[in-house]
C-alpha positions as semicolon CSV with decimal commas, in nm:
position;residue;x (nm);y (nm);z (nm)
1;X;15,049;14,270;20,645
2;X;14,722;14,418;20,757
3;X;14,418;14,350;20,534
4;X;14,350;14,723;20,476
5;X;14,711;14,759;20,353
6;X;14,663;14,464;20,123
7;X;14,344;14,623;19,999
8;X;14,519;14,948;19,911
9;X;14,799;14,749;19,748
10;X;14,580;14,549;19,530
11;X;14,283;14,784;19,494
12;X;14,439;15,015;19,238
13;X;14,537;14,720;19,009
14;X;14,197;14,569;19,031
15;X;14,017;14,903;18,968
16;X;14,239;14,966;18,658
17;X;14,164;14,610;18,528
18;X;13,790;14,670;18,576
19;X;13,808;15,006;18,394
20;X;13,998;14,860;18,104
21;X;13,784;14,560;18,060
22;X;13,504;14,771;17,911
23;X;13,731;14,914;17,635
24;X;13,683;14,806;17,264
25;X;14,020;14,652;17,246
26;X;13,982;14,445;17,563
27;X;14,013;14,068;17,505
28;X;13,681;13,880;17,494
29;X;13,644;13,587;17,727
30;X;13,433;13,312;17,564
31;X;13,126;13,189;17,734
32;X;13,183;12,854;17,906
33;X;13,007;12,565;17,725
34;X;12,728;12,422;17,923
35;X;12,723;12,041;17,952
36;X;12,386;11,904;17,851
37;X;12,204;11,740;18,144
38;X;12,181;11,367;18,139
39;X;11,814;11,256;18,119
40;X;11,708;11,074;18,421
41;X;11,585;10,711;18,388
42;X;11,200;10,724;18,398
43;X;11,023;10,517;18,659
44;X;11,336;10,434;18,850
45;X;11,164;10,364;19,174
46;X;10,894;10,141;19,016
47;X;11,159;9,948;18,818
48;X;11,371;9,891;19,139
49;X;11,051;9,780;19,328
50;X;10,972;9,531;19,061
51;X;11,319;9,386;19,056
52;X;11,310;9,347;19,430
53;X;10,974;9,170;19,419
54;X;11,108;8,933;19,156
55;X;11,418;8,866;19,366
56;X;11,194;8,802;19,678
57;X;10,983;8,562;19,475
58;X;11,297;8,374;19,365
59;X;11,437;8,334;19,709
60;X;11,106;8,279;19,900
61;X;11,067;7,925;20,029
62;X;10,790;7,722;19,843
63;X;10,672;7,517;20,129
64;X;10,289;7,561;20,190
65;X;10,309;7,629;20,562
66;X;10,499;7,965;20,507
67;X;10,209;8,149;20,349
68;X;10,177;8,392;20,055
69;X;10,441;8,641;19,968
70;X;10,343;8,989;20,066
71;X;10,278;9,240;19,788
């Protein structure tokens, strides 16, 4: 079936539906409820950096010839 034939076939029904949707007796569609946004964790990047520094300090070798941990 050609797309123009399909448009003619369905176009009348869609146009009638659009015309009737403005009538006073038309059913009301409720507004969809919006989900509240989850708040982002503040300072996520800094918290992750601190955790990685602590982990690096925990696994760093303690021998004096290695040097100081970089920060």
